[in-house]
N, CA, C and O atoms as CSV, one atom per row, in Angstrom:
chain,resi,resn,atom,element,x,y,z
A,1,MET,N,N,133.800,155.858,58.279
A,1,MET,CA,C,134.146,154.571,58.277
A,1,MET,C,C,133.189,153.810,57.257
A,1,MET,O,O,131.991,154.066,57.131
A,2,THR,N,N,133.734,153.051,56.702
A,2,THR,CA,C,132.975,152.344,55.474
A,2,THR,C,C,132.663,150.945,56.132
A,2,THR,O,O,133.129,150.520,57.190
A,3,SER,N,N,131.879,150.392,55.383
A,3,SER,CA,C,131.280,148.999,55.856
A,3,SER,C,C,132.340,148.021,55.663
A,3,SER,O,O,132.267,146.944,56.254
A,4,LEU,N,N,133.378,148.305,54.847
A,4,LEU,CA,C,134.520,147.239,54.790
A,4,LEU,C,C,135.506,147.287,55.898
A,4,LEU,O,O,136.255,146.332,56.101
A,5,ASP,N,N,135.534,148.387,56.639
A,5,ASP,CA,C,136.456,148.514,57.874
A,5,ASP,C,C,135.831,147.663,58.942
A,5,ASP,O,O,136.618,147.164,59.746
A,6,GLN,N,N,134.503,147.401,59.095
A,6,GLN,CA,C,133.910,146.703,60.133
A,6,GLN,C,C,134.320,145.261,59.947
A,6,GLN,O,O,134.324,144.725,58.839
A,7,THR,N,N,134.660,144.655,61.055
A,7,THR,CA,C,134.834,143.165,60.997
A,7,THR,C,C,133.642,142.468,61.523
A,7,THR,O,O,133.116,142.853,62.567
A,8,PRO,N,N,133.156,141.381,60.798
A,8,PRO,CA,C,132.103,140.708,61.309
A,8,PRO,C,C,132.219,140.077,62.501
A,8,PRO,O,O,133.349,139.656,62.752
A,9,PRO,N,N,131.237,139.862,63.438
A,9,PRO,CA,C,131.222,139.281,64.746
A,9,PRO,C,C,131.693,137.957,64.555
A,9,PRO,O,O,131.309,137.264,63.613
A,10,THR,N,N,132.520,137.571,65.418
A,10,THR,CA,C,133.234,136.084,65.264
A,10,THR,C,C,132.265,135.144,66.146
A,10,THR,O,O,131.641,135.616,67.096
A,11,ALA,N,N,132.180,133.870,65.801
A,11,ALA,CA,C,131.508,132.849,66.556
A,11,ALA,C,C,132.435,132.498,67.726
A,11,ALA,O,O,133.659,132.454,67.600
A,12,PRO,N,N,131.810,132.259,68.826
A,12,PRO,CA,C,132.625,131.760,70.106
A,12,PRO,C,C,133.448,130.379,69.665
A,12,PRO,O,O,132.990,129.447,69.005
A,13,VAL,N,N,134.569,130.487,70.122
A,13,VAL,CA,C,135.498,129.318,69.846
A,13,VAL,C,C,135.230,128.208,70.931
A,13,VAL,O,O,135.422,128.408,72.130
A,14,VAL,N,N,134.780,127.042,70.418
A,14,VAL,CA,C,134.636,126.052,71.340
A,14,VAL,C,C,135.896,125.138,71.496
A,14,VAL,O,O,136.315,124.477,70.546
A,15,THR,N,N,136.443,125.127,72.641
A,15,THR,CA,C,137.633,124.321,72.785
A,15,THR,C,C,137.445,122.864,72.999
A,15,THR,O,O,136.344,122.375,73.251
A,16,GLU,N,N,138.418,122.258,72.906
A,16,GLU,CA,C,138.286,120.628,72.984
A,16,GLU,C,C,138.025,120.237,74.470
A,16,GLU,O,O,137.455,119.180,74.741
A,17,GLU,N,N,138.470,121.148,75.472
A,17,GLU,CA,C,138.161,120.981,76.843
A,17,GLU,C,C,136.629,121.136,77.129
A,17,GLU,O,O,136.009,120.382,77.879
A,18,ALA,N,N,136.088,122.188,76.455
A,18,ALA,CA,C,134.558,122.309,76.668
A,18,ALA,C,C,133.685,121.323,75.893
A,18,ALA,O,O,132.532,121.068,76.240
A,19,ARG,N,N,134.205,120.851,74.968
A,19,ARG,CA,C,133.391,119.699,74.390
A,19,ARG,C,C,133.481,118.419,75.025
A,19,ARG,O,O,132.585,117.580,74.934
A,20,ASP,N,N,134.668,118.229,75.741
A,20,ASP,CA,C,134.731,117.047,76.438
A,20,ASP,C,C,133.858,117.051,77.780
A,20,ASP,O,O,133.283,116.055,78.219
A,21,THR,N,N,133.846,118.336,78.372
A,21,THR,CA,C,132.939,118.438,79.582
A,21,THR,C,C,131.600,118.139,78.986
A,21,THR,O,O,130.983,117.177,79.443
A,22,ARG,N,N,131.097,118.822,78.057
A,22,ARG,CA,C,129.769,118.611,77.581
A,22,ARG,C,C,129.480,117.189,77.345
A,22,ARG,O,O,128.536,116.628,77.901
A,23,SER,N,N,130.289,116.592,76.519
A,23,SER,CA,C,130.162,115.095,76.438
A,23,SER,C,C,129.955,114.456,77.731
A,23,SER,O,O,128.973,113.735,77.905
A,24,ARG,N,N,130.744,114.652,78.580
A,24,ARG,CA,C,130.813,114.080,80.005
A,24,ARG,C,C,129.328,114.248,80.640
A,24,ARG,O,O,128.584,113.342,81.013
A,25,LEU,N,N,129.112,115.543,80.662
A,25,LEU,CA,C,127.662,115.911,81.293
A,25,LEU,C,C,126.463,115.000,80.527
A,25,LEU,O,O,125.577,114.406,81.142
A,26,HIS,N,N,126.601,115.010,79.201
A,26,HIS,CA,C,125.573,114.335,78.366
A,26,HIS,C,C,125.606,112.819,78.793
A,26,HIS,O,O,124.542,112.252,79.045
A,27,ALA,N,N,126.731,112.193,78.875
A,27,ALA,CA,C,127.006,110.749,79.220
A,27,ALA,C,C,126.379,110.605,80.674
A,27,ALA,O,O,125.586,109.684,80.874
A,28,PHE,N,N,126.692,111.439,81.639
A,28,PHE,CA,C,126.167,111.298,83.061
A,28,PHE,C,C,124.604,111.561,82.982
A,28,PHE,O,O,123.881,110.852,83.682
A,29,ALA,N,N,124.103,112.422,82.269
A,29,ALA,CA,C,122.680,112.729,82.253
A,29,ALA,C,C,122.038,111.391,81.585
A,29,ALA,O,O,120.941,110.981,81.965
A,30,ALA,N,N,122.693,110.815,80.692
A,30,ALA,CA,C,122.069,109.697,79.911
A,30,ALA,C,C,122.063,108.371,80.966
A,30,ALA,O,O,121.076,107.645,81.085
A,31,ARG,N,N,123.180,108.199,81.625
A,31,ARG,CA,C,123.167,107.261,82.781
A,31,ARG,C,C,122.173,107.394,83.869
A,31,ARG,O,O,121.549,106.445,84.343
A,32,VAL,N,N,122.058,108.684,84.252
A,32,VAL,CA,C,121.060,108.895,85.233
A,32,VAL,C,C,119.693,108.701,84.802
A,32,VAL,O,O,118.843,108.238,85.562
A,33,GLY,N,N,119.456,109.034,83.630
A,33,GLY,CA,C,118.092,108.802,82.943
A,33,GLY,C,C,117.653,107.292,82.903
A,33,GLY,O,O,116.536,106.851,83.173
A,34,TYR,N,N,118.853,106.541,82.480
A,34,TYR,CA,C,118.718,105.110,82.259
A,34,TYR,C,C,118.360,104.447,83.522
A,34,TYR,O,O,117.536,103.532,83.500
A,35,TRP,N,N,118.966,104.869,84.740
A,35,TRP,CA,C,118.773,104.100,86.098
A,35,TRP,C,C,117.807,104.861,86.859
A,35,TRP,O,O,117.641,104.520,88.030
A,36,LEU,N,N,117.082,105.917,86.358
A,36,LEU,CA,C,116.062,106.790,87.105
A,36,LEU,C,C,114.847,105.785,87.550
A,36,LEU,O,O,114.415,105.819,88.702
A,37,PRO,N,N,114.389,105.001,86.689
A,37,PRO,CA,C,113.179,104.093,87.055
A,37,PRO,C,C,113.636,103.124,88.269
A,37,PRO,O,O,112.821,102.886,89.161
A,38,VAL,N,N,114.800,102.624,88.303
A,38,VAL,CA,C,115.331,101.782,89.386
A,38,VAL,C,C,115.274,102.751,90.655
A,38,VAL,O,O,114.564,102.371,91.586
A,39,PHE,N,N,115.876,103.830,90.768
A,39,PHE,CA,C,115.953,104.666,91.742
A,39,PHE,C,C,114.576,104.934,92.268
A,39,PHE,O,O,114.271,104.806,93.454
A,40,ALA,N,N,113.828,105.285,91.391
A,40,ALA,CA,C,112.322,105.474,91.768
A,40,ALA,C,C,111.696,104.404,92.534
A,40,ALA,O,O,111.033,104.623,93.548
A,41,VAL,N,N,111.921,103.166,92.012
A,41,VAL,CA,C,111.319,102.080,92.773
A,41,VAL,C,C,111.891,101.867,94.208
A,41,VAL,O,O,111.236,101.554,95.202
A,42,VAL,N,N,113.267,102.097,94.132
A,42,VAL,CA,C,113.971,101.844,95.438
A,42,VAL,C,C,113.548,103.003,96.416
A,42,VAL,O,O,113.417,102.701,97.602
A,43,VAL,N,N,113.352,104.133,96.075
A,43,VAL,CA,C,112.766,105.215,96.999
A,43,VAL,C,C,111.443,104.937,97.557
A,43,VAL,O,O,111.123,105.103,98.734
A,44,LEU,N,N,110.515,104.388,96.375
A,44,LEU,CA,C,109.193,103.991,96.917
A,44,LEU,C,C,109.145,102.894,97.822
A,44,LEU,O,O,108.300,102.928,98.717
A,45,PHE,N,N,110.049,101.766,97.711
A,45,PHE,CA,C,110.163,100.611,98.511
A,45,PHE,C,C,110.592,101.240,99.850
A,45,PHE,O,O,109.884,100.884,100.791
A,46,ALA,N,N,111.578,102.085,100.148
A,46,ALA,CA,C,111.950,102.571,101.289
A,46,ALA,C,C,111.047,103.442,101.953
A,46,ALA,O,O,111.008,103.562,103.178
A,47,GLN,N,N,110.257,104.105,101.080
A,47,GLN,CA,C,109.055,104.880,101.806
A,47,GLN,C,C,108.075,104.081,102.428
A,47,GLN,O,O,107.538,104.427,103.480
A,48,ILE,N,N,107.794,102.962,101.799
A,48,ILE,CA,C,106.859,102.156,102.452
A,48,ILE,C,C,107.308,101.245,103.372
A,48,ILE,O,O,106.472,100.886,104.200
A,49,SER,N,N,108.545,100.718,103.454
A,49,SER,CA,C,109.155,99.889,104.456
A,49,SER,C,C,109.418,100.676,105.655
A,49,SER,O,O,109.178,100.122,106.728
A,50,PHE,N,N,109.892,101.927,105.669
A,50,PHE,CA,C,110.327,102.806,106.752
A,50,PHE,C,C,109.066,103.507,107.401
A,50,PHE,O,O,108.804,103.442,108.602
A,51,LEU,N,N,108.330,104.173,106.472
A,51,LEU,CA,C,107.233,105.042,106.926
A,51,LEU,C,C,105.931,104.355,106.954
A,51,LEU,O,O,105.043,104.717,107.725
A,52,GLY,N,N,105.776,103.236,106.021
A,52,GLY,CA,C,104.441,102.686,106.036
A,52,GLY,C,C,104.257,101.176,106.571
A,52,GLY,O,O,103.156,100.821,106.993
A,53,LEU,N,N,105.284,100.351,106.548
A,53,LEU,CA,C,105.188,99.145,107.031
A,53,LEU,C,C,105.364,98.932,108.326
A,53,LEU,O,O,104.602,98.266,109.028
A,54,ARG,N,N,106.599,99.613,108.777
A,54,ARG,CA,C,107.051,99.419,110.192
A,54,ARG,C,C,105.857,99.854,111.217
A,54,ARG,O,O,105.513,99.077,112.107
A,55,PRO,N,N,105.241,101.129,111.053
A,55,PRO,CA,C,104.192,101.393,111.863
A,55,PRO,C,C,102.821,100.431,111.796
A,55,PRO,O,O,102.105,100.163,112.761
A,56,ALA,N,N,102.662,100.047,110.628
A,56,ALA,CA,C,101.579,98.962,110.497
A,56,ALA,C,C,101.816,97.633,111.079
A,56,ALA,O,O,100.877,96.929,111.450
A,57,LEU,N,N,103.129,97.246,111.176
A,57,LEU,CA,C,103.449,95.954,111.840
A,57,LEU,C,C,103.373,96.276,113.356
A,57,LEU,O,O,102.792,95.449,114.059
A,58,SER,N,N,103.869,97.332,113.915
A,58,SER,CA,C,103.872,97.709,115.303
A,58,SER,C,C,102.350,97.698,115.792
A,58,SER,O,O,102.018,97.162,116.849
A,59,GLU,N,N,101.451,98.341,114.923
A,59,GLU,CA,C,100.006,98.539,115.297
A,59,GLU,C,C,99.495,97.040,115.269
A,59,GLU,O,O,98.648,96.726,116.105
A,60,ALA,N,N,99.980,96.028,114.307
A,60,ALA,CA,C,99.429,94.731,114.389
A,60,ALA,C,C,99.796,94.079,115.655
A,60,ALA,O,O,98.944,93.468,116.301
A,61,LYS,N,N,101.008,94.176,116.042
A,61,LYS,CA,C,101.452,93.600,117.361
A,61,LYS,C,C,100.710,94.080,118.523
A,61,LYS,O,O,100.347,93.290,119.395
A,62,ARG,N,N,100.446,95.428,118.589
A,62,ARG,CA,C,99.561,96.021,119.617
A,62,ARG,C,C,98.165,95.430,119.668
A,62,ARG,O,O,97.617,95.035,120.697
A,63,LEU,N,N,97.625,95.410,118.388
A,63,LEU,CA,C,96.158,94.954,118.247
A,63,LEU,C,C,96.078,93.339,118.778
A,63,LEU,O,O,95.151,92.837,119.413
A,64,ALA,N,N,97.186,92.757,118.380
A,64,ALA,CA,C,97.157,91.106,118.724
A,64,ALA,C,C,97.148,91.032,120.255
A,64,ALA,O,O,96.509,90.170,120.858
A,65,ALA,N,N,97.880,91.968,120.850
A,65,ALA,CA,C,97.956,91.914,122.368
A,65,ALA,C,C,96.742,92.345,122.924
A,65,ALA,O,O,96.383,91.758,123.945
A,66,ALA,N,N,96.003,93.274,122.463
A,66,ALA,CA,C,94.883,93.739,122.868
A,66,ALA,C,C,93.727,92.636,122.632
A,66,ALA,O,O,92.856,92.415,123.474
A,67,GLU,N,N,93.811,92.022,121.489
A,67,GLU,CA,C,92.885,90.973,121.277
A,67,GLU,C,C,92.934,89.899,122.182
A,67,GLU,O,O,91.886,89.363,122.543
A,68,ALA,N,N,94.151,89.480,122.636
A,68,ALA,CA,C,94.282,88.433,123.720
A,68,ALA,C,C,93.523,88.995,125.064
A,68,ALA,O,O,92.666,88.313,125.625
A,69,VAL,N,N,93.879,90.188,125.494
A,69,VAL,CA,C,93.130,90.785,126.684
A,69,VAL,C,C,91.596,90.658,126.428
A,69,VAL,O,O,90.861,90.113,127.251
A,70,LEU,N,N,91.145,91.179,125.260
A,70,LEU,CA,C,89.633,91.280,125.095
A,70,LEU,C,C,88.992,89.873,125.020
A,70,LEU,O,O,87.865,89.694,125.481
A,71,THR,N,N,89.673,88.909,124.463
A,71,THR,CA,C,89.287,87.520,124.453
A,71,THR,C,C,89.148,86.959,125.760
A,71,THR,O,O,88.148,86.297,126.034
A,72,ALA,N,N,90.169,87.186,126.696
A,72,ALA,CA,C,89.928,86.651,128.110
A,72,ALA,C,C,88.911,87.412,128.777
A,72,ALA,O,O,88.197,86.801,129.573
A,73,ARG,N,N,88.709,88.690,128.587
A,73,ARG,CA,C,87.567,89.458,129.385
A,73,ARG,C,C,86.108,88.939,128.698
A,73,ARG,O,O,85.104,88.767,129.389
A,74,HIS,N,N,86.137,88.743,127.404
A,74,HIS,CA,C,85.024,88.166,126.950
A,74,HIS,C,C,84.524,86.690,127.536
A,74,HIS,O,O,83.361,86.427,127.842
A,75,ALA,N,N,85.473,85.933,127.608
A,75,ALA,CA,C,85.321,84.706,128.146
A,75,ALA,C,C,84.727,84.761,129.581
A,75,ALA,O,O,83.808,84.022,129.934
A,76,ARG,N,N,85.375,85.779,130.465
A,76,ARG,CA,C,84.797,85.911,131.779
A,76,ARG,C,C,83.453,86.326,131.764
A,76,ARG,O,O,82.634,85.849,132.550
A,77,ALA,N,N,83.134,87.278,130.830
A,77,ALA,CA,C,81.766,87.824,130.871
A,77,ALA,C,C,80.782,86.747,130.436
A,77,ALA,O,O,79.674,86.696,130.970
A,78,CYS,N,N,81.141,85.881,129.484
A,78,CYS,CA,C,80.268,84.828,129.166
A,78,CYS,C,C,80.042,83.915,130.193
A,78,CYS,O,O,78.931,83.407,130.345
A,79,GLN,N,N,80.998,83.658,130.918
A,79,GLN,CA,C,80.865,82.697,132.194
A,79,GLN,C,C,80.028,83.344,133.260
A,79,GLN,O,O,79.247,82.743,133.998
A,80,GLU,N,N,80.237,84.439,133.262
A,80,GLU,CA,C,79.353,85.255,134.307
A,80,GLU,C,C,77.922,85.248,133.965
A,80,GLU,O,O,77.001,85.106,134.769
A,81,ASN,N,N,77.811,85.434,132.543
A,81,ASN,CA,C,76.489,85.463,132.084
A,81,ASN,C,C,75.647,84.098,132.061
A,81,ASN,O,O,74.419,84.035,132.110
A,82,ARG,N,N,76.494,83.068,131.981
A,82,ARG,CA,C,75.878,81.697,132.233
A,82,ARG,C,C,75.516,81.584,133.512
A,82,ARG,O,O,74.404,81.107,133.741
A,83,GLU,N,N,76.226,81.926,134.432
A,83,GLU,CA,C,75.990,81.740,135.971
A,83,GLU,C,C,74.693,82.617,136.310
A,83,GLU,O,O,73.805,82.142,137.019
A,84,ILE,N,N,74.621,83.763,135.842
A,84,ILE,CA,C,73.463,84.707,136.065
A,84,ILE,C,C,72.180,83.911,135.582
A,84,ILE,O,O,71.197,83.827,136.318
A,85,GLN,N,N,72.215,83.337,134.343
A,85,GLN,CA,C,71.085,82.763,133.655
A,85,GLN,C,C,70.731,81.426,134.397
A,85,GLN,O,O,69.565,81.035,134.463
A,86,LEU,N,N,71.828,80.709,134.977
A,86,LEU,CA,C,71.373,79.555,135.861
A,86,LEU,C,C,70.642,79.963,137.097
A,86,LEU,O,O,69.719,79.297,137.567
A,87,GLN,N,N,71.092,81.100,137.614
A,87,GLN,CA,C,70.418,81.641,138.988
A,87,GLN,C,C,69.054,82.102,138.456
A,87,GLN,O,O,68.084,81.728,139.115
A,88,LEU,N,N,68.858,82.748,137.525
A,88,LEU,CA,C,67.598,83.196,136.966
A,88,LEU,C,C,66.680,81.957,136.713
A,88,LEU,O,O,65.568,81.925,137.239
A,89,ALA,N,N,67.048,81.105,136.049
A,89,ALA,CA,C,66.291,79.812,135.899
A,89,ALA,C,C,65.852,79.142,137.244
A,89,ALA,O,O,64.716,78.726,137.471
A,90,ALA,N,N,66.824,79.102,138.027
A,90,ALA,CA,C,66.596,78.438,139.399
A,90,ALA,C,C,65.459,79.359,140.065
A,90,ALA,O,O,64.526,78.780,140.621
A,91,ARG,N,N,65.484,80.529,140.043
A,91,ARG,CA,C,64.573,81.543,140.630
A,91,ARG,C,C,63.192,81.385,140.081
A,91,ARG,O,O,62.220,81.687,140.773
A,92,GLN,N,N,63.070,80.943,138.918
A,92,GLN,CA,C,61.873,80.691,138.264
A,92,GLN,C,C,61.315,79.378,138.543
A,92,GLN,O,O,60.115,79.239,138.305
A,93,ASP,N,N,61.985,78.365,139.017
A,93,ASP,CA,C,61.547,77.050,139.463
A,93,ASP,C,C,60.550,77.012,140.336
A,93,ASP,O,O,60.736,77.642,141.377
A,94,PRO,N,N,59.392,76.364,140.187
A,94,PRO,CA,C,58.376,76.312,141.271
A,94,PRO,C,C,58.753,75.736,142.532
A,94,PRO,O,O,58.393,76.185,143.620
A,95,VAL,N,N,59.564,74.625,142.340
A,95,VAL,CA,C,59.865,73.853,143.665
A,95,VAL,C,C,60.912,74.869,144.461
A,95,VAL,O,O,60.835,75.005,145.682
A,96,PHE,N,N,61.732,75.450,143.791
A,96,PHE,CA,C,62.646,76.475,144.580
A,96,PHE,C,C,61.786,77.656,145.177
A,96,PHE,O,O,61.975,78.080,146.316
A,97,LEU,N,N,60.876,78.128,144.362
A,97,LEU,CA,C,60.033,79.239,145.076
A,97,LEU,C,C,59.211,78.652,146.320
A,97,LEU,O,O,59.048,79.297,147.356
A,98,GLU,N,N,58.771,77.517,146.135
A,98,GLU,CA,C,57.928,76.864,147.342
A,98,GLU,C,C,58.906,76.825,148.576
A,98,GLU,O,O,58.624,77.287,149.682
A,99,ARG,N,N,60.042,76.241,148.256
A,99,ARG,CA,C,61.150,76.094,149.463
A,99,ARG,C,C,61.450,77.424,150.005
A,99,ARG,O,O,61.519,77.545,151.228
A,100,GLN,N,N,61.629,78.405,149.265
A,100,GLN,CA,C,61.982,79.784,149.849
A,100,GLN,C,C,60.672,80.342,150.606
A,100,GLN,O,O,60.846,80.982,151.643
A,101,ARG,N,N,59.431,80.132,150.150
A,101,ARG,CA,C,58.372,80.509,150.764
A,101,ARG,C,C,58.228,79.820,152.107
A,101,ARG,O,O,57.831,80.493,153.059
A,102,ARG,N,N,58.506,78.581,152.261
A,102,ARG,CA,C,58.382,77.900,153.547
A,102,ARG,C,C,59.476,78.164,154.450
A,102,ARG,O,O,59.376,77.994,155.665
A,103,LEU,N,N,60.475,78.560,153.897
A,103,LEU,CA,C,61.829,78.963,154.874
A,103,LEU,C,C,61.446,80.167,155.507
A,103,LEU,O,O,61.777,80.366,156.676
A,104,ARG,N,N,60.702,81.098,154.788
A,104,ARG,CA,C,60.188,82.430,155.367
A,104,ARG,C,C,59.304,82.237,156.365
A,104,ARG,O,O,59.359,82.973,157.350
A,105,THR,N,N,58.446,81.324,156.286
A,105,THR,CA,C,57.285,81.173,157.243
A,105,THR,C,C,57.676,80.352,158.390
A,105,THR,O,O,56.991,80.437,159.409
A,106,ILE,N,N,58.673,79.579,158.360
A,106,ILE,CA,C,59.012,78.685,159.604
A,106,ILE,C,C,59.660,79.580,160.518
A,106,ILE,O,O,60.400,80.487,160.137
A,107,GLN,N,N,59.380,79.325,161.780
A,107,GLN,CA,C,60.028,80.157,162.846
A,107,GLN,C,C,61.325,79.490,163.145
A,107,GLN,O,O,61.382,78.265,163.257
A,108,PRO,N,N,62.403,80.282,163.281
A,108,PRO,CA,C,63.685,79.694,163.616
A,108,PRO,C,C,63.442,78.846,164.992
A,108,PRO,O,O,62.703,79.169,165.922
A,109,VAL,N,N,64.256,77.677,164.878
A,109,VAL,CA,C,64.331,76.838,166.169
A,109,VAL,C,C,65.396,77.246,167.040
A,109,VAL,O,O,66.550,77.272,166.613
A,110,VAL,N,N,65.076,77.617,168.404
A,110,VAL,CA,C,66.060,78.053,169.198
A,110,VAL,C,C,66.353,76.766,170.166
A,110,VAL,O,O,65.477,76.163,170.785
A,111,ILE,N,N,67.690,76.471,170.179
A,111,ILE,CA,C,68.038,75.328,171.132
A,111,ILE,C,C,68.421,76.140,172.390
A,111,ILE,O,O,69.107,77.162,172.386
A,112,GLU,N,N,67.853,75.507,173.517
A,112,GLU,CA,C,68.196,75.997,174.731
A,112,GLU,C,C,69.269,75.065,175.493
A,112,GLU,O,O,69.192,73.841,175.384
A,113,LYS,N,N,70.133,75.596,176.162
A,113,LYS,CA,C,71.195,74.892,176.849
A,113,LYS,C,C,70.893,74.721,178.299
A,113,LYS,O,O,71.694,74.142,179.032
């Protein structure tokens, strides 16, 4: 065989349908690339609102309810503290101490019938 008998390799034939499919894919990729920043922001917003914001809001409601309970408990504790401080101040009063001493020394009066 001579080199003339060999036929050169032929380039693949690109049909009109293949070109049309390729141009459609290119147009689709261009469209997706154009809208990709918008989709990214929407996905980020959904992530924050469903997985980040909702638990934070429910925790805020729970903490607000707990704050009301703790505020009432603190008010009761402050009132009790004031009462104890008044009792302590009264027990340090010299007049009160003298009255208590006299009550302990006086014999109880027994009433006969």
